[in-house]
C-alpha positions in Angstrom: -100.1 -68.1 -66.3 -100.6 -70.5 -63.5 -97.8 -72.7 -64.7 -95.5 -69.7 -65.1 -96.2 -68.6 -61.5 -95.8 -72.0 -60.0 -92.4 -72.8 -61.5 -90.2 -70.3 -59.6 -91.3 -71.5 -56.1 -90.4 -75.1 -57.0 -86.9 -74.0 -58.1 -86.5 -71.9 -54.9 -87.5 -74.9 -52.8 -84.9 -77.0 -54.6 -82.2 -74.4 -54.0 -82.9 -74.2 -50.3 -82.8 -78.0 -49.9 -79.4 -78.1 -51.5 -78.0 -75.3 -49.4 -79.1 -76.7 -46.0 -76.1 -78.0 -44.0 -75.9 -81.7 -43.0 -76.9 -82.5 -39.5 -73.9 -83.4 -37.3 -74.3 -85.3 -34.1 -71.9 -84.6 -31.3 -71.8 -83.1 -27.8 -69.6 -80.1 -27.4 -68.6 -78.2 -24.2 -67.8 -74.5 -25.0 -65.8 -72.8 -22.2 -65.3 -69.0 -22.5 -66.0 -66.1 -20.2 -66.4 -63.6 -23.0 -70.1 -63.5 -23.9 -69.7 -62.4 -27.5 -67.1 -64.9 -28.4 -68.9 -67.7 -26.6 -72.1 -66.9 -28.4 -70.4 -67.0 -31.8 -68.9 -70.4 -31.2 -72.1 -71.9 -29.6 -74.4 -70.5 -32.4 -72.1 -71.8 -35.1 -71.9 -75.3 -33.7 -75.7 -75.5 -33.0 -76.4 -74.5 -36.6 -74.2 -77.4 -37.7 -76.5 -79.7 -35.6 -74.3 -80.3 -32.6 -75.5 -80.3 -28.9 -73.7 -77.6 -27.0 -73.2 -77.1 -23.3 -71.7 -73.8 -22.0 -69.4 -72.9 -19.2 -67.8 -69.6 -18.2 -65.1 -70.8 -15.7 -62.6 -73.6 -15.2 -64.6 -75.0 -12.3 -67.8 -75.1 -14.3 -65.9 -76.8 -17.2 -64.5 -79.5 -15.0 -67.9 -80.2 -13.6 -69.6 -80.2 -17.0 -66.9 -82.5 -18.4 -68.2 -85.3 -16.1 -71.2 -85.7 -18.3 -69.0 -86.9 -21.1 -68.9 -84.5 -24.0 -67.1 -85.5 -27.2 -65.1 -82.2 -27.5 -64.2 -79.3 -25.3 -63.7 -75.9 -27.0 -61.6 -74.2 -24.3 -60.5 -70.6 -24.0 -57.0 -70.4 -22.4 -57.9 -67.3 -20.3 -60.6 -67.9 -17.7 -61.4 -66.0 -14.5 -60.5 -68.7 -11.9 -57.8 -70.7 -13.7 -56.0 -71.0 -17.0 -57.4 -73.1 -19.8 -54.0 -75.0 -19.8 -54.7 -76.0 -16.2 -58.2 -77.2 -17.1 -56.8 -79.3 -19.9 -54.2 -80.8 -17.7 -56.8 -81.8 -15.1 -59.0 -83.3 -17.8 -56.2 -85.4 -19.2 -55.1 -86.6 -15.7 -58.6 -87.8 -14.7 -59.2 -91.3 -16.3 -62.9 -90.5 -16.6 -62.2 -87.5 -18.8 -58.8 -88.3 -20.3 -60.2 -89.4 -23.7 -62.3 -86.2 -24.3 -60.8 -84.1 -27.1 -59.7 -80.5 -26.4 -59.5 -77.6 -28.8 -57.7 -74.5 -27.5 -59.0 -71.0 -28.3 -57.3 -67.7 -27.6 -57.6 -64.1 -28.9 -54.3 -63.1 -27.2 -51.8 -65.9 -27.9 -50.2 -66.5 -31.3 -50.6 -69.8 -33.1 -47.0 -70.7 -32.4 -47.5 -70.3 -28.7 -50.6 -72.5 -28.8 -48.8 -75.2 -30.8 -46.1 -75.4 -28.2 -48.7 -75.9 -25.4 -50.2 -78.8 -27.3 -47.2 -80.9 -26.6 -47.1 -80.0 -22.9 -50.8 -80.3 -22.1 -52.0 -83.1 -24.4 -54.6 -80.9 -26.2 -55.7 -82.1 -29.6 -55.7 -78.8 -31.6 -56.4 -75.1 -31.5 -58.6 -72.6 -33.4 -56.8 -69.8 -35.2 -57.9 -66.3 -34.7 -60.1 -64.7 -35.9 -62.5 -67.6 -35.8 -63.9 -68.7 -39.1 -67.1 -70.7 -38.9 -66.2 -73.3 -41.5 -62.8 -74.0 -39.8 -64.5 -74.2 -36.4 -67.1 -76.7 -37.6 -64.6 -78.7 -39.6 -62.1 -79.1 -36.7 -64.8 -79.8 -34.1 -66.6 -82.3 -36.3 -63.3 -84.1 -37.1 -62.6 -84.5 -33.3 -66.2 -85.6 -32.7 -65.9 -88.3 -35.3 -62.6 -89.5 -33.8 -64.1 -89.6 -30.3 -67.3 -91.4 -31.6 -65.2 -93.9 -33.5 -63.2 -94.6 -30.3 -66.3 -95.1 -28.2 -67.8 -97.4 -30.9 -64.7 -99.5 -30.9 -64.7 -99.6 -27.1 -68.3 -100.6 -27.0 -67.6 -103.4 -29.6 -64.7 -104.6 -27.5 -66.7 -104.5 -24.3 -69.7 -106.2 -25.9 -67.4 -108.9 -27.3 -65.8 -109.3 -23.9 -69.1 -109.5 -22.1 -70.5 -112.0 -24.7 -67.3 -114.0 -24.3 -67.6 -114.0 -20.5 -71.3 -115.1 -20.8 -70.6 -117.9 -23.3 -67.7 -119.0 -21.1 -69.9 -119.2 -18.1 -72.7 -121.0 -20.0 -70.1 -123.4 -21.4 -68.8 -124.3 -18.0 -72.4 -124.9 -16.8 -73.1 -127.1 -19.8 -69.9 -129.1 -19.3 -70.8 -129.6 -15.7 -74.3 -130.8 -16.7 -72.9 -133.2 -19.3 -70.6 -134.7 -16.7 -73.5 -135.2 -14.2 -75.6 -136.9 -16.9 -72.8 -139.2 -17.8 -72.1 -140.1 -14.2 -75.8 -140.7 -13.4 -76.4 -142.9 -16.5 -79.4 -141.1 -17.8 -81.0 -141.6 -21.2 -78.6 -141.5 -24.1 -80.7 -138.9 -26.0 -80.3 -136.3 -23.1 -76.5 -136.8 -23.1 -76.4 -136.3 -26.9 -78.5 -133.1 -26.5 -76.1 -131.9 -23.8 -73.1 -132.7 -26.1 -74.8 -130.9 -29.0 -75.4 -127.9 -26.8 -71.8 -128.0 -25.7 -70.5 -128.0 -29.3 -72.8 -125.2 -30.2 -71.6 -123.0 -27.3 -68.0 -123.8 -28.1 -68.6 -122.7 -31.7 -70.2 -119.5 -30.5 -67.3 -118.9 -28.2 -64.8 -119.4 -31.0 -66.8 -117.0 -33.1 -66.9 -114.4 -30.4 -63.2 -114.8 -29.7 -62.5 -114.3 -33.4 -64.6 -111.1 -33.5 -62.9 -109.8 -30.4 -59.5 -110.7 -31.9 -60.3 -108.9 -35.1 -61.4 -105.8 -33.2 -58.3 -105.9 -31.1 -56.0 -106.4 -34.0 -57.5 -103.6 -36.1 -56.7 -101.2 -33.2 -53.3 -102.9 -32.4 -54.7 -103.6 -28.9 -53.6 -106.2 -26.4 -56.3 -108.0 -24.3 -56.0 -109.0 -20.6 -58.3 -110.3 -17.9 -58.1 -111.1 -14.2 -60.4 -113.6 -12.4 -61.0 -112.3 -8.9 -62.2 -115.7 -7.7 -59.3 -117.9 -9.0 -56.7 -115.0 -9.1 -55.8 -116.2 -12.6 -54.3 -113.8 -15.2 -54.7 -114.1 -18.9 -52.8 -111.9 -21.4 -52.7 -112.3 -25.1 -49.5 -112.2 -27.1 -49.8 -108.4 -27.8 -50.3 -107.6 -24.2 -47.3 -109.7 -23.2 -45.2 -107.9 -25.9 -46.0 -104.5 -24.3 -44.5 -105.8 -21.0 -41.4 -107.2 -22.7 -42.5 -110.9 -22.4 -42.4 -113.8 -24.8 -45.8 -115.3 -25.9 -45.3 -118.4 -23.8 -44.4 -116.5 -20.5 -46.8 -117.0 -17.5 -48.3 -113.9 -15.9 -49.5 -113.0 -12.5 -50.0 -109.9 -10.3 -46.4 -109.8 -9.0 -45.1 -109.8 -12.6 -47.4 -106.9 -13.5 -46.2 -105.0 -10.4 -42.6 -105.6 -11.3 -43.1 -104.4 -14.9 -45.1 -101.3 -14.0 -42.9 -98.2 -13.5 -42.4 -97.6 -9.7 -43.6 -94.0 -9.9 -46.9 -95.1 -11.6 -47.7 -98.4 -9.8 -49.5 -97.0 -6.8 -51.9 -94.6 -8.5 -52.8 -97.2 -11.2 -53.7 -99.7 -8.5 -55.8 -97.0 -6.8 -57.7 -96.5 -10.0 -58.5 -100.2 -10.3 -59.6 -100.3 -6.6 -62.0 -97.5 -7.3 -63.5 -99.3 -10.2 -63.9 -102.5 -8.1 -65.7 -100.3 -5.6 -68.2 -99.6 -8.4 -67.0 -96.0 -9.0 -67.7 -94.7 -12.5 -69.9 -97.8 -13.0 -66.9 -100.1 -12.8 -65.0 -98.6 -15.7 -61.3 -97.4 -15.3 -58.7 -95.8 -17.6 -55.0 -95.2 -17.1 -52.0 -94.2 -19.1 -48.8 -95.3 -17.4 -45.2 -96.5 -18.0 -43.9 -100.1 -18.2 -40.4 -101.4 -18.1 -40.0 -104.6 -20.1 -39.4 -107.6 -17.8 -36.9 -109.2 -20.1 -35.9 -106.5 -22.7 -35.8 -103.5 -20.3 -37.5 -101.2 -22.8 -39.5 -98.3 -21.4 -43.0 -98.2 -22.9 -46.2 -96.2 -22.4 -49.5 -98.0 -22.4 -53.1 -96.8 -22.3 -55.1 -99.3 -20.3 -58.9 -99.3 -20.6 -61.2 -101.8 -18.8 -64.2 -102.6 -16.7 -65.1 -104.7 -13.7 -67.8 -107.5 -14.2 -70.1 -108.1 -11.2 -72.3 -111.1 -10.5 -76.1 -111.0 -9.7 -75.3 -110.2 -6.0 -73.1 -107.2 -7.0 -69.9 -108.9 -6.2 -66.9 -108.2 -8.5 -65.9 -111.4 -10.3 -63.6 -110.4 -13.2 -61.5 -107.5 -14.5 -61.0 -107.3 -18.3 -59.6 -104.7 -20.6 -57.1 -103.7 -23.3 -53.7 -102.3 -23.6 -52.7 -99.8 -26.3 -49.1 -98.8 -27.1 -48.9 -95.0 -26.9 -45.1 -94.9 -26.4 -44.3 -92.8 -29.4 -47.0 -90.2 -28.8 -46.0 -89.8 -25.2 -42.3 -89.8 -25.9 -42.6 -87.3 -28.8 -44.6 -84.9 -26.5 -42.1 -85.4 -23.7 -39.1 -85.0 -26.0 -40.5 -81.8 -27.4 -41.2 -80.4 -23.9 -37.8 -81.5 -22.6 -36.1 -79.9 -25.6 -37.9 -76.7 -25.1 -37.1 -76.7 -21.4 -33.5 -77.5 -22.1 -33.2 -74.7 -24.6 -34.7 -72.2 -22.1 -32.3 -73.5 -19.4 -29.3 -73.0 -21.7 -30.5 -69.5 -22.7 -30.3 -68.5 -19.0 -27.0 -70.3 -18.3 -24.1 -67.8 -18.3 -21.2 -69.9 -17.0 -19.9 -73.3 -18.0 -20.9 -74.7 -14.6 -24.5 -73.5 -15.1 -24.6 -75.0 -18.6 -23.3 -78.3 -17.3 -25.8 -78.4 -14.5 -28.7 -77.7 -17.0 -27.5 -80.4 -19.3 -27.1 -83.1 -16.7 -30.5 -82.4 -15.0 -32.4 -82.2 -18.3 -30.6 -85.3 -19.7 -31.6 -87.2 -16.6 -35.2 -86.1 -16.8 -35.7 -86.7 -20.5 -34.5 -90.4 -20.4 -35.5 -91.3 -16.8 -31.9 -91.8 -15.7 -31.0 -91.8 -12.0 -27.5 -90.3 -12.3 -25.3 -88.5 -14.9 -22.1 -86.5 -15.4 -20.8 -84.0 -18.0 -17.1 -84.3 -18.7 -14.9 -82.0 -20.8 -11.8 -83.2 -22.7 -8.5 -81.9 -21.4 -5.6 -83.4 -23.3 -5.5 -87.1 -22.6 -8.1 -86.9 -19.8 -11.7 -86.0 -19.3 -12.6 -83.6 -16.4 -16.0 -83.7 -14.6 -17.7 -80.3 -15.1 -21.0 -81.2 -13.5 -22.7 -84.3 -12.1 -25.8 -85.5 -10.3 -26.9 -88.7 -8.5 -23.4 -90.1 -8.0 -21.7 -90.2 -4.5 -19.4 -87.3 -3.8 -16.5 -89.7 -3.2 -17.0 -91.3 -6.7 -17.0 -87.8 -8.3 -13.9 -86.8 -6.4 -11.9 -90.0 -7.2 -12.7 -89.7 -10.9 -12.7 -85.9 -11.4 -9.8 -86.2 -13.9 -10.2 -89.5 -15.7 -7.7 -90.9 -18.3 -9.0 -91.5 -21.7 -7.0 -94.7 -21.9 -9.3 -96.5 -19.6 -12.1 -98.2 -21.6 -15.5 -97.0 -20.5 -18.7 -96.0 -22.5 -17.8 -92.3 -22.0 -14.1 -92.6 -23.1 -15.2 -94.7 -26.1 -17.8 -92.1 -27.0 -15.1 -89.4 -26.9 -12.4 -91.4 -28.8 -14.8 -92.7 -31.5 -17.2 -89.7 -31.6 -20.4 -91.8 -31.4 -23.1 -92.5 -28.9 -22.4 -95.7 -26.9 -25.1 -97.7 -25.1 -24.3 -100.6 -22.7 -26.2 -103.1 -20.6 -25.0 -105.1 -17.7 -24.4 -108.7 -18.8 -22.4 -111.8 -17.9 -19.9 -110.9 -20.6 -19.3 -107.3 -19.4 -16.4 -108.2 -17.1 -14.6 -109.9 -20.1 -15.4 -107.1 -22.6 -15.2 -104.1 -20.3 -12.8 -105.3 -17.4 -11.7 -101.8 -16.3 -15.2 -100.4 -16.4 -16.6 -103.4 -14.5 -14.0 -102.9 -11.7 -15.1 -99.3 -11.4 -18.7 -100.4 -11.0 -18.2 -102.5 -7.9 -21.0 -101.6 -5.4 -22.9 -99.5 -8.0 -26.6 -99.9 -8.7 -26.2 -99.0 -12.3 -27.5 -101.6 -14.8 -27.5 -99.6 -18.1 -25.4 -96.7 -19.5 -25.7 -94.2 -22.3 -22.9 -91.9 -23.3 -23.2 -89.2 -26.0 -20.3 -87.0 -27.2 -20.4 -83.2 -27.4 -19.1 -82.2 -30.8 -17.8 -78.9 -32.0 -17.7 -79.6 -35.7 -15.4 -82.6 -36.2 -13.8 -82.1 -32.7 -15.2 -83.9 -29.6 -15.1 -81.5 -26.7 -16.8 -83.5 -24.0 -19.3 -86.3 -23.2 -22.6 -86.7 -21.3 -22.8 -90.0 -19.5 -26.1 -91.3 -18.0 -26.7 -94.2 -15.7 -29.9 -96.2 -15.2 -30.8 -98.5 -12.4 -32.6 -101.0 -14.6 -31.8 -102.8 -17.8 -32.7 -100.5 -20.7 -32.6 -100.8 -24.5 -32.3 -97.4 -26.1 -34.2 -96.7 -29.3 -32.9 -94.6 -32.2 -35.2 -91.8 -31.1 -33.7 -91.9 -27.6 -30.2 -91.5 -29.0 -31.2 -88.8 -31.5 -33.0 -86.9 -28.7 -29.9 -87.0 -26.4 -27.7 -86.0 -29.3 -29.9 -82.9 -30.0 -29.6 -81.9 -26.4 -25.8 -82.3 -26.5 -25.6 -80.2 -29.7 -27.5 -77.4 -27.8 -25.1 -77.9 -24.9 -22.0 -77.5 -27.1 -23.4 -74.1 -28.4 -24.2 -73.0 -24.9 -20.7 -73.9 -23.6 -19.2 -71.8 -26.4 -21.4 -68.9 -25.5 -20.5 -69.4 -21.8 -16.7 -69.5 -22.7 -17.0 -66.2 -24.7 -19.0 -64.6 -21.9 -16.5 -65.7 -19.2 -13.6 -64.4 -21.4 -15.3 -61.1 -21.9 -16.1 -60.8 -18.3 -12.5 -61.6 -17.3 -11.1 -59.2 -19.9 -13.4 -56.4 -18.6 -12.3 -57.1 -15.0 -8.6 -57.1 -16.0 -9.1 -53.9 -18.0 -10.9 -52.3 -15.0 -8.1 -53.3 -12.6 -5.5 -52.1 -15.1 -7.2 -48.8 -15.5 -7.3 -48.3 -11.8 -3.7 -49.2 -11.4 -2.6 -47.0 -14.3 -4.4 -44.1 -12.6 -2.5 -44.9 -9.4 0.7 -45.3 -11.4 0.3 -41.9 -13.0 0.1 -40.4 -9.5 3.2 -42.3 -8.5 5.1 -41.2 -11.6 4.2 -37.6 -10.9 5.4 -37.9 -7.3 8.7 -39.6 -8.3 9.4 -37.0 -11.0 8.7 -34.2 -8.6 11.6 -35.2 -6.3 14.5 -34.9 -8.8 12.8 -31.9 -10.4 12.7 -30.2 -6.9 16.3 -31.1 -6.4 17.3 -29.5 -9.7 15.2 -26.4 -9.0 16.7 -26.1 -5.5 20.3 -26.5 -6.7 19.8 -23.9 -9.4 18.4 -21.4 -6.9 21.2 -22.1 -4.5 23.7 -21.3 -7.1 21.8 -18.1 -8.0 21.9 -16.9 -4.3 25.6 -17.6 -3.8 27.5 -14.3 -4.6 30.9 -15.8 -4.4 30.5 -19.6 -4.4 33.5 -21.7 -3.7 34.5 -24.3 -6.3 33.7 -27.1 -3.9 30.1 -25.8 -3.4 29.6 -25.3 -7.1 30.8 -28.8 -7.9 28.7 -30.4 -5.1 25.5 -28.5 -6.2 26.1 -29.2 -9.9 26.7 -32.9 -9.0 23.3 -33.1 -7.3 21.6 -31.4 -10.3 23.3 -33.8 -12.7 22.3 -36.9 -10.6 18.7 -35.7 -10.4 18.6 -35.0 -14.2 20.0 -38.5 -14.8 17.3 -40.0 -12.6 14.6 -38.1 -14.5 16.1 -39.1 -17.8 16.0 -42.8 -16.8 12.4 -42.5 -15.7 11.4 -40.8 -18.9 13.3 -43.4 -20.9 11.5 -46.2 -19.1 8.2 -44.5 -19.7 9.0 -44.2 -23.4 10.0 -47.8 -23.6 6.8 -48.8 -21.7 4.7 -46.8 -24.1 6.3 -48.4 -27.2 5.8 -51.8 -25.8 2.1 -51.2 -24.8 1.3 -49.7 -28.2 2.3 -53.0 -29.9 5.2 -51.7 -31.9 7.8 -53.1 -29.5 11.1 -51.5 -28.4 13.2 -50.5 -31.4 16.4 -52.4 -31.8 19.7 -51.6 -33.7 21.5 -54.9 -34.1 25.3 -55.1 -34.4 27.8 -57.8 -33.6 28.4 -58.0 -29.9 30.2 -60.2 -27.4 27.9 -60.9 -24.4 30.8 -61.5 -21.9 32.4 -58.2 -22.8 29.0 -56.4 -22.4 28.6 -58.0 -19.0 32.1 -56.9 -17.9 31.4 -53.3 -18.9 28.1 -53.1 -17.0 29.7 -54.8 -13.9 32.6 -52.3 -13.9 30.1 -49.4 -13.9 28.2 -51.0 -11.0 31.4 -51.5 -9.0 31.9 -47.7 -9.2 28.4 -47.0 -7.8 28.4 -50.0 -5.4 32.0 -50.3 -4.2 30.9 -52.3 -1.1 29.2 -55.1 -3.1 30.6 -58.2 -4.7 29.6 -59.1 -8.3 31.0 -62.3 -9.7 31.2 -63.0 -13.5 31.4 -66.4 -15.0 31.6 -66.7 -18.8 32.7 -68.7 -21.7 35.5 -67.6 -23.9 33.2 -66.4 -26.7 29.4 -65.6 -26.5 28.9 -63.6 -29.7 25.8 -62.7 -31.6 23.8 -60.0 -33.4 22.0 -57.9 -30.8 21.4 -54.3 -29.8 24.3 -53.6 -27.6 22.8 -50.7 -25.6 19.6 -52.6 -25.1 21.5 -55.7 -23.8 23.4 -53.4 -21.4 19.9 -52.2 -20.3 18.8 -55.8 -19.7 21.8 -56.7 -17.6 21.7 -53.3 -15.7 18.0 -53.8 -14.8 18.6 -57.4 -13.7 21.7 -56.4 -11.6 19.8 -53.5 -10.0 17.0 -55.9 -9.0 19.5 -58.5 -7.7 21.5 -56.0 -5.6 18.4 -54.5 -4.1 17.0 -57.9 -3.0 20.2 -59.8 -2.1 21.0 -60.5 1.5 23.7 -58.3 3.0 27.2 -59.6 2.7 26.3 -62.0 -0.1 27.6 -61.8 -3.7 25.5 -61.5 -6.9 26.5 -64.0 -9.6 26.4 -63.3 -13.3 26.9 -66.1 -15.8 27.2 -66.0 -19.6 27.5 -69.2 -21.5 27.2 -70.5 -25.0 24.5 -73.0 -25.9 23.6 -74.7 -29.2 22.4 -71.9 -31.5 21.8 -69.5 -28.6 23.4 -67.9 -25.5 22.3 -67.8 -21.9 22.6 -64.9 -19.4 21.8 -65.7 -15.8 21.8 -63.3 -12.8 21.4 -64.9 -9.3 21.3 -63.6 -5.7 20.6 -65.0 -2.3 17.7 -63.4 -0.3 14.1 -63.5 0.4 12.3 -65.6 -2.2 9.8 -64.0 -4.6 6.2 -65.0 -3.5 4.7 -67.7 -5.7 1.7 -65.7 -6.6 3.9 -63.0 -8.1 6.0 -65.3 -10.3 3.4 -65.5 -13.2 3.0 -61.7 -13.4 6.5 -60.6 -12.5 7.2 -59.1 -16.0 3.9 -57.3 -16.3 3.4 -53.7 -15.4 0.8 -52.3 -13.0 0.4 -55.5 -10.9 -0.7 -55.5 -7.3 1.8 -56.6 -4.8 4.8 -55.3 -6.8 5.3 -52.1 -4.8 8.0 -53.4 -2.5 10.0 -54.7 -5.4 10.3 -51.2 -7.0 13.7 -49.6 -6.5 14.0 -46.1 -5.1 14.3 -43.5 -7.8 12.7 -45.9 -10.3 9.2 -46.4 -11.8 9.5 -50.2 -11.4 9.3 -50.9 -15.1 12.7 -52.5 -15.2 11.6 -56.1 -15.5 8.9 -55.2 -18.0 11.5 -53.6 -20.2 13.8 -56.6 -19.8 11.0 -58.8 -21.1 10.3 -56.5 -24.0 13.9 -56.3 -25.1 14.5 -60.1 -24.8 11.2 -60.8 -26.7 12.2 -58.3 -29.4 15.4 -60.3 -29.9 13.4 -63.5 -30.3 14.4 -64.8 -26.9 12.8 -65.7 -23.6 13.3 -64.8 -19.9 12.4 -67.0 -16.9 12.6 -66.6 -13.2 13.0 -69.2 -10.4 13.1 -68.8 -6.6 14.1 -72.0 -4.8 16.2 -72.7 -1.7 16.7 -69.0 -0.9 18.3 -68.3 -4.3 16.5 -66.2 -6.9 17.7 -66.5 -10.5 16.7 -64.7 -13.7 17.7 -66.6 -16.9 17.7 -65.0 -20.3 18.1 -67.1 -23.5 18.4 -65.5 -26.9 19.3 -66.7 -30.4 22.6 -65.6 -31.8 20.8 -63.8 -34.7 22.2 -63.3 -38.2 
């Protein structure tokens, strides 16, 4: 029985031992102002074996981060500032930049948190609702990464310190060996000194090998700066990150020249603080370099420390460089692409789209100037620009595609063109080199805007330093240009829609006014008819003369109303899209002109109308409609001709068509009315409307001529206005 009772506890003990979680080292800062949520995260991490510090505000988080936790679990909503702002400050401070950050939010979606990772430099986020195993797994992964980085950093620093110690001891031993040799001391002492010297050199070589292995494994470049001799030493990898060959000498001025101008001052300030023993002499900075010889833009992470002598004086700076270009540029490109997309979404006009493209294109590739040009026939027209002098943009606002520049080549060949200033540029790009006289540009990048297979424009950027553009740079700019092409098409459709709506609104207003005018003009002849009829009714014994006079007035008013109604019917047919109906027969244009002129000479006996025509101008036309065309043109010419001058009518035969021209001397037609002279309901046309007419004469002329397959044009030069009608002969 005793054995049967003792077995189960042993098995239970074994089960508990297997179920207990492994102890995980790591210091975690949990920042959340919600007590329940913070308790859940803290309790879960402590059960996993991690040390946890708590904070309930952004200010507390920034203060607690100075103690150097491995990971910060950060809520994005805090009472004093956003978690995004806390992350940004942590990443900007060299003392806390390497701390890993996990976002946590109960309000934002996962997609929104993912977007902020690129902008703020955070290292991950916790999905909601929080699952304990996911929280522990993500936090532990970041702790291990942070601890591995710290371990590699300690190994590098230990190797560097050991190397510095060995170097110092080696120098002392060499000096002692020289003194022994010069003083002629015992041979055994000199041999001991030489043996010691060889031993130290072997140790130094071993230390250098270990350091080199550590640096190579992390793809790091090593550098050092002796504050007493002012000598710089960079290894091959460090020189490569600054665009230098392995044999190139280095000094402080070269470092300054290769460091990006916008980053140089604050990096130097960070080093000065370390020399002043802040943060125990350690410093950290992430900044941009521009290759001295290759012109390539790179991002480097520099970590280092200051070595002090026994008296506390700084003697040497040493550290490492790590190439973080792709990480930085990927984050920057993602943020720029997101910002560009948002800018295009808010751009309604082509000018706004162009401005957004130029500004974001400049920002994304660190250019100092740029221009967006659209293709117009054999030229490119500047739509938007930034950074160039106003005079330059004005002189080149419409630039011929025949001049060979990076932008014109990008348009004609449909590819991205990159160019650097060189000795051979004047020979290979002579026209472009001439345009650049006095310019500070040293590199250029031009990317076409494509709408399917068609190139509609180009974005050209200028750089003040020599630059080599990577495939990623070109692909990024091409992505932005694709977005721009879509935004330009949306802007074009928006502008067309807005213009059409504005024209429709104006046309509607004018049509309302025109209806009132039509009602007024029809009322006058109708009143004359009504008055004439009542007059005849009141006359008991009207004389024949009175009857004829009154009947003539009634007939004239009826004819006027008939013409107005006919014009309205023709206008309605034309506006409904069916066109004015035509009955084609064989006609002679000269004979039609003579008949219409004879009718006008009866109603206008005091005017001169001259006819000039070829012997035969025959064709298949609607005779009555052609009479209407000439009648409307003659009425217009007689109304606007100068008193005492003749109106000229010319009919002549051309190859496959005939021409009818009506000319008069008088006040010229205003230039702004010429493009809309044949359209109805246009402002400024009131004084050209004949009395007793609706002013649709020229519109009907255009409709009849177009219906015959012809065209009508007008010119007003030198005091002579001429309407010219050309029509095919027909079949």
